[in-house]
N, C-alpha and C positions, 0 to 999 in steps of 0.2 A: 607107594614109596616107603621104604623101610628107614630106620633111624640112621644108619650109616649113609645112605643116599642123601637123606635130608641134611645131615651135617656137612657132607662134602659140597652139596649144592649151595648151602648157606655160606660156607667159607669161600666159595668161588665168586660170590656176587661182588661187583664193584662197589666200593665204599662201605662194605660190611666188615668192619673190624671185629676184634674179639669182644670188646665191651658192648657194642651194639648187638651182636649176636647173642651174647649172654643175657642182655636185658630182654630180648625177644623170647628166648627160651624160657626165662623166668616168667614172663607175662603169659605166654601161651601154654606152658606146661611141658612141651616137648618140641624137638625140631620138626617133627612131622606135622604137628598142629599149626605151625607157622604157615605152611604151604596150603593148608586147608582153610585158613582164615580169609576173610574178605579184605579188600583194599582199605576200607575205612577202619577196620580193626587194627591194621598195621600202623596207621597214622596215630593211634592212641598210645603207642609205645614211645616213651621219652627218647629223643634223639633220632627218631626215624622220620625224616622229612620226605618231601616229594621225591627226591632223588632215590632214596632208599626204597620207597614204595614202588617206584617204577622199575627198579632192579629186581625186586621180588616178583613183580607182575610178569616179567619177560622170561 
């Protein structure tokens, strides 16, 4: 997955607003890294609850 694909996918996730996406990119370093991370790593990002993690997983 390239950066553009990761950004588009991140933006299309239900409940993933600009602020949450920005926090995740800051935490993981890049949009691509978000999708390479494990479920428990996603939960460590402020504002990303179970709903957000489930959206990322699918």
